[in-house]
C-alpha positions in Angstrom: -14.0 3.9 -22.2 -13.2 2.2 -18.9 -15.1 -0.9 -17.5 -16.0 -0.3 -14.2 -15.9 -3.7 -13.4 -12.3 -4.2 -14.4 -9.8 -5.0 -11.6 -7.2 -2.3 -13.0 -9.9 0.2 -11.9 -9.6 -0.6 -8.4 -6.2 -2.4 -7.8 -2.9 -0.2 -8.3 0.3 -1.5 -9.5 2.0 -3.2 -6.9 5.7 -2.4 -7.9 4.9 1.1 -8.1 3.6 0.6 -4.9 6.6 -1.0 -3.5 9.0 1.7 -5.1 7.2 4.4 -2.9 7.3 2.5 0.3 11.4 2.3 -0.2 11.3 5.6 -1.5 9.7 6.6 2.0 11.9 4.3 4.2 14.7 5.8 2.5 13.9 9.3 3.4 12.9 8.1 6.9 16.2 6.9 7.3 17.9 10.0 6.3 16.0 12.1 8.7 16.8 9.5 11.5 20.5 10.0 10.6 20.2 13.9 10.8 18.0 14.0 13.9 20.5 11.6 15.6 23.4 13.6 14.5 21.4 16.9 15.9 21.0 15.3 19.2 24.8 14.6 19.6 25.5 18.0 19.1 26.9 19.3 22.8 25.7 23.1 22.0 21.9 21.9 21.8 19.7 23.1 24.1 17.3 21.0 26.5 14.2 22.0 24.4 16.0 21.4 21.3 17.2 18.1 22.6 13.6 17.1 23.6 12.4 18.4 20.6 14.9 15.9 18.6 14.1 13.1 20.7 9.9 13.6 20.2 10.7 13.4 16.4 12.8 10.4 16.8 10.4 8.4 18.7 7.5 9.5 16.1 9.7 8.5 12.6 10.3 5.2 14.7 6.7 5.0 15.3 6.0 5.6 11.6 8.6 3.5 10.4 7.4 0.6 12.8 3.8 1.1 11.2 4.9 1.2 7.4 7.3 -2.3 8.2 4.0 -3.8 9.8 1.7 -3.1 6.9 4.2 -4.1 4.5 4.6 -7.5 6.4 1.1 -7.8 6.6 0.7 -7.2 2.8 3.5 -10.1 2.1 1.3 -12.6 4.4 -1.5 -11.7 3.0 -0.4 -12.1 -0.8 0.9 -15.5 0.6 -2.3 -16.6 1.5 -3.9 -15.6 -2.0 -1.1 -17.7 -3.2 -2.0 -20.6 -1.1 1.6 -20.8 0.2 1.9 -22.2 3.5 5.5 -22.2 4.3 5.2 -18.6 3.5 2.1 -17.7 5.7 3.9 -19.7 8.4 7.1 -17.8 7.8 5.5 -14.5 7.7 3.5 -14.8 11.0 6.2 -16.0 12.8 8.4 -13.0 11.7 5.8 -10.6 12.5 5.4 -12.1 16.1 9.0 -12.2 16.8 9.2 -8.4 15.9 6.0 -7.5 18.1 7.6 -9.5 21.0 10.8 -7.5 20.6 9.3 -4.3 20.6 7.1 -4.5 23.1 9.8 -6.3 25.2 12.6 -3.9 24.5 11.8 -1.2 26.9 11.9 -3.7 29.9 15.2 -5.2 28.9 17.0 -1.9 28.6 15.1 -1.0 32.2 16.7 -4.0 33.7 19.7 -4.1 32.1 20.4 -0.6 33.5 19.5 -2.0 37.1 21.8 -4.9 36.6 24.6 -2.4 35.8 24.2 -0.3 38.9 23.8 -3.2 41.0 27.1 -4.4 39.8 28.9 -1.7 38.8 28.1 1.1 41.3 28.7 0.9 45.3 27.8 3.2 47.8 31.5 2.7 49.7 33.6 2.6 46.5 31.5 4.8 43.9 31.5 4.2 40.1 33.9 1.7 38.9 
C-alpha cells in the first residue's frame, strides 16, 4: 500500500515530463512547417490562406506558452537549489524574450514604414 504522504504520490518524474514537452515541441514544429508550405502554394484560396495564418498564429502562441512554462520551471528549480547565478540569468533571459515578443510587431511596422519612405516615391514609383 502506498503512503499518501510520500512525494512520489504527488510529483511525477521530471525527465518523463521533459520528454513529453520535447515531443510536443517537435510535433508543433512539424505542423508549422506543413502549414507554412500550404500557405506558400499559389492555388490556395483567400479563405484557406486566412485559416492557415490563424492556425500558425495559434500554434506560435502555444509554443510561446510552453516555452514560458519551461523557462519558469527552470527558474523555480534554480530557486530550490539556491543557485543565484542561474536564477538571475534565467530571469534576464525570460525578460529579454518577453520584451522581444512585445516589441517585434512595432519593429516590423516601423521597418515597413522606413522602407516605404526610402524606396517609394510618387514621381519615380517603386524602385
